N, C-alpha and C positions, 0 to 999 in steps of 0.2 A: 504524471509529472514527469518531463523533462529535466537534462540535465541545467543550469543556465549561469551565468555571468549572475543573476541574482539571489540562487536559493543557493548554496553555493555546499550548504545541509543533504541538499538533492541529490550533489553529487557524490560526497561523497557516500549518502546509504545504497547510489548508483554503481560503488568501486565496488562494498563490499557487499549489495546483493554479486557481482559476479563476480567477484575471488568469491563467495561461498557457494556460488556454483560451480566452477570451476573446479573447487577445489570436491567438494562435493563427489562428483565427473570425479574425479581421481583415484577418491577415495574408493568407493565400488569399483575402481576398477581396479587400484593390487590389492583388495580386500578379498575380490570373488577372482583374483589371476593362482593357475593353476600352483601355482609355488605358492604362496599362501598360504593354498588348501591342503595341499602333500604337509607345510611347516605342521596345520594346526593338525591335521591325521596322524603324525611321528607323535603329535607331544599328546592324541590322547590315546593311541601306544599304552605307552608310555607309562603313561601316569592312572594308565586301565593293569598294566602290569606288572605296576607296581601299588595297588592297591588292594590287588583283589589275588594273584597269586601269592598261593603259600607258601613260599621257598628259595623269593624274593629276602623272603625277611630271615629266615637265612643264616642266604651264602653272603642278603650284606647288610648289616645287622645299621648299618650307615642310610638309610632305608624307611628303620623302622620309623620313626617321628616324620616324619612328612608321610604317613597311611594315608592322613586323614587327609589334611591337604594333595596327595592324587587322587582323593573320588573329589573330590570338591572341584580339580583340573581337569578328570577326565570329565564328566557333567559338560564342565562349561564349554572344553571343547569342544564335545560330543553340537551339543548346540549350538554352538556358535557352527560349526562344523553340517551342519542340518538344516542353519537358519541360511548361513550361504549359498549355500550347494543351490537351498530353493532362490535367492534373491540375484542368484547365476540363471538358475531353469526362465522364470517369468520373465528376466532381461532378453536376457534371449529365445522367448515366444515374441513378445511385443517387441522383438526387432524381425522374429521369424513372420508374424501381425505384419508388421507395417512393411517387408518386402515383401509380400505378399498384395499388400495395396498397391503399391510401388507399382508391382508389377499388374497385377489386374489394371488397371492407370493408365496402362498404357498398352496394354492391347486395348483393355477401348480406344484410345486414338490411334493405331492404328487399323483396325479397325473400321474403324468414323471416314481416314485416307485413306481406305484397299474405297471405302465407300462413296464417296466425292471424286477418285480417281477415278473409276466406275463408270457417275452419273459425264464422270465428265470424258469419256471416250465416246458416253451412247454420245452424251451430246453434239461432240467429236465428230460421230460418225454421219454425224444428222444433219448437220451441217455441212455436211461435207458431201450430202446426196443432194439438198439442197443448193447447195451450188456446180456443179455438176450436172445437177435437174434446170436449174437459169444456163449453163452456159451453150447446151443442147436445142432451147431456145433460143438465148439469140446469135446463136449459127444458124437455127431455121428460119430464121429472121435478115437474117444477113444473107442469105443461100435466097429466101425471097426474093425478097425489095433492097439487097446490095448495102454495100457500106456505109449508103447514106444516111445518116441520122434524120436527112428531111426528103428522104426515098417515097413512107409510106406519105406526105404528108400529099391533099392536092394542092394545087393550087386554083384560088379563086379565077373567075372568066376579064378579064380582063372589064373595068364596067361598075360590072356587082358592087364594092364595098359604097366606090361615090354610089350608086343608085340605096346602097341603106341607110348612108347616113341622109340619104336627102329626105329618106322617110322618117327618119326617125326630127326632123325636123321641118315637115311636115305637119309629126302628130305634133310640135308646140306649139305649132303657131296657131294649127288648133282645137287646144286645150286652153289656148290663150285666149282668141275669140270665143268663143261656151263662156270666157270666162268673164271677160268684158258684158257680151247678150245677157249672163247672166243677170250683172247688177245694175244693165238697163233697168231691167224686167223687176227687178224688186226697187229698184228704188222710183217704181212708176210706181213699182202697184201703193207708195209711200205716200208719195203729193196724193194732196186737200184734190176731191173730183173734179172737184173746176179745170185744176193742167190738168191732170193728163191728156182732159178731151185735148 
């Protein structure tokens, strides 16, 4: 559902979701930043020293009540460090996989463009060969018949066109007479016997 005037609650939810997405992204970027990881590692090392090195209690008696807390802080910082490094590593792997996918897609597009360019070059070569063949045939035609487009056409002798038209008219007239004769014969056959004679 999209944000509109009719649904202000949806607008608020969309804004909150956008802020949450941005804040989550910002949180993970800050949490997995090298400076944050160094600070957690220093705190963990200090807690380990306070909790597990025996002479710290002798030289710094003020740290004695914090030994149990230092053990918890040491475990928590180690767990947080392992988790954050793992998250950062997984995030980098995802970015690397996405970059590999983008690279593979780009290589596929480049190979497709290369094949298209090769096909276009072949078609261009074939078209140029056909054009040169056509030009050679045109040159040969022009050498044989000259540059006049009507040079290869033989004009009919005088009177031929009129003769052909006259033949067509005769055929039409003969066809009309044959149709009339048939109609007369049929009409005569249909008459009663006395009228036929």
